[in-house]
C-alpha positions as MATLAB code, in Angstrom:
seq = 'MIKLTTYCQKKEYEMKAVFYSQARNNLRDIINKVCDDFDEYIITTKDDKSAVLLSYEEYSSMKETMYLLSSKTNRDRLNEAIDEIENLKFMKKELD';
ca = [
       4.670  -15.883   11.149;
       7.574  -14.122    9.433;
       7.944  -10.344    9.115;
       9.428   -9.049    5.877;
      10.691   -5.522    5.397;
      10.443   -3.924    1.975;
      11.538   -0.496    0.836;
       9.507    1.615   -1.527;
      10.355    5.213   -2.398;
      12.367    5.940    0.736;
       9.812    4.349    3.067;
      10.022    1.123    4.989;
       7.068   -1.265    5.054;
       6.645   -4.445    7.043;
       4.609   -7.316    5.696;
       3.754  -10.433    7.611;
       4.307  -13.737    5.843;
       2.317  -16.850    6.706;
       1.935  -20.275    5.207;
      -1.381  -21.160    3.618;
      -2.344  -23.541    6.447;
      -1.708  -20.838    9.068;
      -3.742  -18.328    7.057;
      -6.610  -20.794    6.639;
      -6.700  -21.541   10.364;
      -6.596  -17.843   11.316;
      -8.387  -16.244    8.386;
     -10.879  -14.180   10.402;
      -8.105  -12.721   12.597;
      -5.931  -11.997    9.573;
      -8.794  -10.257    7.746;
      -9.529   -8.175   10.852;
      -5.866   -7.111   11.112;
      -5.746   -6.312    7.407;
      -8.928   -4.206    7.553;
      -8.515   -2.601   10.974;
      -4.744   -2.069   11.138;
      -3.852   -1.952    7.415;
      -1.509   -4.912    7.892;
      -0.482   -6.735    4.734;
       0.147  -10.463    4.534;
       2.042  -12.635    2.097;
       0.432  -16.072    2.003;
       2.658  -18.825    0.639;
       1.851  -22.383   -0.426;
       4.064  -25.457   -0.164;
       4.961  -25.170   -3.849;
       6.239  -21.571   -3.433;
       3.225  -19.778   -4.871;
       2.515  -16.525   -3.072;
      -0.329  -14.038   -2.849;
      -0.756  -10.783   -0.951;
      -3.767  -10.082    1.245;
      -4.617   -6.431    1.818;
      -7.800   -4.541    2.629;
     -10.227   -3.566   -0.112;
      -9.759    0.067    0.954;
      -5.986   -0.190    0.460;
      -6.431   -2.034   -2.851;
      -8.837    0.650   -4.135;
      -6.405    3.372   -3.119;
      -3.575    1.648   -4.986;
      -5.728    1.237   -8.112;
      -6.702    4.920   -8.002;
      -3.058    5.953   -7.633;
      -2.066    3.769  -10.591;
      -4.859    5.338  -12.649;
      -3.799    8.888  -11.718;
      -0.187    8.114  -12.588;
      -0.998    6.304  -15.850;
      -1.258    9.560  -17.831;
       2.096   11.258  -18.428;
       0.477   14.702  -18.304;
      -1.247   13.996  -15.011;
       1.847   12.294  -13.562;
       4.021   15.295  -14.467;
       1.513   17.721  -12.946;
       1.291   15.718   -9.715;
       5.090   15.499   -9.452;
       5.333   19.249  -10.059;
       2.808   19.893   -7.277;
       4.749   17.618   -4.894;
       7.985   19.481   -5.705;
       6.284   22.820   -5.056;
       5.014   21.643   -1.668;
       8.345   20.102   -0.659;
      10.195   23.306   -1.639;
       7.563   25.579   -0.061;
       6.851   27.185   -3.452;
       3.147   27.702   -3.069;
       0.815   30.514   -2.131;
      -1.486   30.306    0.846;
      -4.943   31.769    0.202;
      -7.865   32.292    2.524;
     -11.172   30.895    1.314;
     -14.340   32.827    1.977;
];
């Protein structure tokens, strides 16, 4: 198994890379790690085709994020909210 490090928006992520035969022989363990620990695996074939295995929960979260960011208006509003939080420009209110 090989560990790959990727960088995405100032964060470091590690993915495990395995060959198809290793993944096939250890599929249950790999699925458990993906679902329980949110590990991500790159599975590669002999002819250099690759696929990524991640949990359905993680996949759904990514799809939702892509949907929320697909509208320019929504994307701008979300980025504005993030800036406000990072710069402590928000008001704290008590809810009754």
